[in-house]
N, C-alpha and C positions, 0 to 999 in steps of 0.2 A: 118381731116387728118393732119392739121397743127400741132396739139399737138403730134401726132404720129411721124411726121417728126422731130420735135424738140427734141423728146426723143430718136430718133434712133430706133424706133419700126417699124417693117415691116408694110406697109400700109394695106396689106391683103384686097385689094379692088376687089370685085367680077367683076365689069365691066372690069378691066384690064385682068382678066383671060378669060373672054368671048372674048375680043379682041384678046388675044394671041392665043386662040383656033380657031379664025376666024369662029365662029359659033354663030350667033346672034339670033338663035332660042332658045338658052338655057334660061330656066326660073329658074333653080336651079343649083348653082355651088356646085359640090361635087367631092369626090375622084379622079377619073381619070383626070378630067379637071384640078385639082389643080397641077398635076404633069407635065404639059406642060413645056418643056424647052424653055423659051423665056424670054428676058429681060423685057418684059411687064408683066410677072407674078410677081405681088407684094406680093405673098405669099412666093416666093423663093428669090427674090432679093430686097435689101434695097433701099430706096430712091425713087425718081420719075422714072417712065419709061423713055426710051430714047426719046420719043416724045409723042404728044397728042394722045388720043384714040378717041377724038371727038372734035368738036368746041364748046366751052362753050358759053352759052348765056350771054348777057350783064348783066342780073340779077345775074348770077352765079359769074361773075367777080366782080361786085359791092359787093356781099355778102362777098367775100374774102377780098377785099380792105377795107371794112367797118365792119368787123366782130366784134362780141361781144366776149370778152375774156371769156374763160370757161376752165374747167379741164377735159372735155370729152375726153376719149381715144377710146371708142367703139361706133359703130353705127350699127343699124340693121333696115332694112325696117320694117315699121309698118305692123302689122298683118291684117289691114283693106285694104291693097293694095291701099292706097290713094296716094302713091308716096312720102309720108313723112317718116321720120325715128324716131326711139327711140334712145336716146343717153344715155351713161352711163360712169361713172367715174371708176367703178370697174368691174373686170371680173365677179364677182357674179351677179351684176346688169345686165350685158350684157347677161349672160347665161339665165336669166329670159326672157329678151326681145327676144333672139334668139329662145328659146323654143316656145314662142307664135307664132313667125313667122313660124317656122318649122311645128307646129301643124296646122296653117292656110294653109300652102302649102299641107300638107298631106290631109287635109279635102277636098281640091280642086283636089286631085289626081295629083299634080304636083311633079313629081319625077325626072325630067330632065330639 
């Protein structure tokens, strides 16, 4: 997200949309959820949300403070549901990763 922030690109972070909708049962962020009027909706509002959406772990804080420089702009959850992400520098690369993840969600009948 740091590269997106530095370039002035919307964060488009699904967890912020889930938080904004106050529905933590959501497994797939789509259409109507993205329209929520909330400053926490990073698909609509630039920059960081007005406050935290959760308490980050020490490991997450360390990862930001000691990050490796990269040119990644896009991220998408891995299609193996491991909790890890695929990263991409270009929209075309991201679309490939996103399709893999969408296909995996569809295969598991996860539509919401």
